[in-house]
Steps between C-alpha positions, in 0.01 A plus 500: 500500500277795603489857373724645767762251410478597131545867589791444723672289241479780212818573315714772645505837288147453360313839533185503685174636358551832678847540354373429152229757546742770602731416211216528252393831652854637470514400134170670429620817674824508302312454170260779596786733585677422174178549304460850646864613498622386157249706293577806707871448456455457125283811480756705688778372278300588190425844643867561571589387148234725348612794714860450395393479134294819526792680657691455169347715220367312201598639159432418137799509271546528127795443270587763237564411138703659226326765294438434134786587265261728314218702650231726359492863605150648468482880501251768391596686186418836349449507121602809304546576129850478356479869402254748650500879493265789571469738202528866602461821299820695434321819396226704666162558335159343452421150377385543142411133446596151612511202264545189721309371797529233767619166360617636165803327346751752364841488333799729535427849365121467490321827575323484835377858544549859380543807717402850391770743625462845335744657743775267381421594138534872579819445696645311206419787262660746740810281539542472122476879467760545773724252319473709182585815694798328660623384158479854362690645796761227468555576129538871573743434781707270282514760220601773744770280650639429150514876419679577823747226424580673168523841665731364765749402232524869399508615863173687448347346816655388823553138596246546780227599253578198282488259797166647615346443154632142490352433845167652395493273194562192715230613745251538214582148379431364850168687503409331173575156644286575807210616285535195275491269810185672623335442162591131514357473853170653397486284186539194724220628723282542193579143397400387850150622422471162331507233775629173348563148627865442604476121453262222394242413762149529636335809645414399857377839620366826353466796735436787259217638287440768239536852634698403808767750599844339487795643689839367405676326789194435715448161670196399295581271200282503189530125438669193642661264252609142574664220305338176629640248249771419754428534869727552796420311821653630824535284810672557833706198606574456874860543605527131591442400135658797324823317415307221323351742243701584189439630149383232259294299748148399401184554700130431457261795520134427579191722519179433688294624204671244271465175701689190401756683288853610590716730288875453480716798594875558517702684761675782312656703782509562874551815702834365623435625853265418787239763579576599863135583566355160401817281495403378155664493157310661212499263200371570149366230269381539143190331361391467138151640447476500123147355515387771741348260754656678798405852603774730623457599864367156600597318817681173435626199694858411408634151569878477467706186558814562703773258617508421871818503712666157531488470880156650556253312723130556556321526835144598595460850635368363832842356591670840539571697815573873462724614781764762573770255394335471158272247335533162677362146486484231767690179421442176697828316550557126544501545878153655496634847580414819312756707312401848384676574174515832311413467130524726197180545302471509122190528285152506646255262331209580731448182702865395465820697529841436356784440748835604355725415795494342847306183426574143387267260317514245785404751773175447689333842519227575754163608366318786679775559759401683818648840578651358818700235314867509597816310416543188716130447569404131512213417266312195384435450130130432457520405134778377276669756278309572182637609169347798325329423173678653208320790346 
C-alpha cells in the first residue's frame, strides 16, 4: 500500500499538524494572559484591602486597674517651733544692758535686758505724791461729812449742806482710788524696765544694743524667743484628699540635709475648712525634737499614708479628653465602635490619675485619643489591652 493510501485511510477525528499547532499556540496565549492578569488582580485586591484598613483609624488601648487601698501623699512642709514670740519693751527709755545673745538657752523669768527710763521714775514719784495729797483730802472730807452729820441731828445745818459734804467725801475717795491706780500703772512700767523671758526657750534673734532708744509699742522687738524641743509642721492637703486626713494619723518627715533618716510626726489638728484661695486644708503635725537635730524654719517633705476610695481606678494622663461636656475618655466597644464617656477625676499622681466614677475595670480605654474622636467612630485596635503596673 502506498503513502496516499495510508493518508486516506487515517482515523476520523485525528487532528492534523496544523490543528495541533494552533491548539498549542492558544494554550500558550492563555497561560501568558493569566500570568500577567493574576498578579495585577492580586495587587489591586491587596491595595483595596490596605485602603479599607487605612480608612479605619488604628488605636492603642489600655485597661485601668484598681488603685491601691493605701497611697502615700507627699507634700512640702513648713517647720515652726511649738512656741515662738517676739519680745517687745513695755516701757520707753534707753537700753542699759543686755545679758543674752543669739542662741542662748533661757528659762522662764531669766533677765534678758534692762532699760533705763528716768522719766518713768519721776512720774512714779509724782504719782505717789498725788496719792498722798488725795488721801489727805479724802480724810478731811470724811471728817467734815461726819461733823455735818452731827450738826444735822441738831438742825444746825440744812439737809442740803449735809448731802453736799457726803458727796464731796465720796468724790475724794474716788480720787484716791484713781491716784492709787496710776501709781500701780507706773510701778508696772518700772518693773517692765527689766525684760525677762516669758517661757523656756532659745534666743533666735537679738535686734537691740546698749544705748538704743526704745519706744513702747513700736514694731521693733528686742529679742525673738522660740521653744524648739517640740516642732510644729504645717502642710496644705489638696481638697481631693482632705477627708482622708484626721487627728492621730502618723506621717514621716524628711529633710534634704539629713539624708536617709525620717522623723515620725503626728497629726494634731486641722483647720476644719478648705482655704478658698488654694483649695487646700491646712494641717498641723507635731514632731519631737528633743535631740535638737532639726532647725526651726526648715523646709521638710512630709509623706502621709492615706486610704484610697474603694472604687477608684487609675488611668494614664494621656487617655483624657478635656471638653465642654467635662473630662472624657474614649472606650472601644466589642463592635469596634468608640464610646465617649464622661469620668470624674480624683487624686493626681503625676503620670496617673484616679478615676472616681464613669469607668469599669474591663473597659478598653484609648491611649492618646485625637481631638476629633467622636462617639460611634469605627476604630481598629492595634495592640491588645494592657494593664497598668501597680505603683
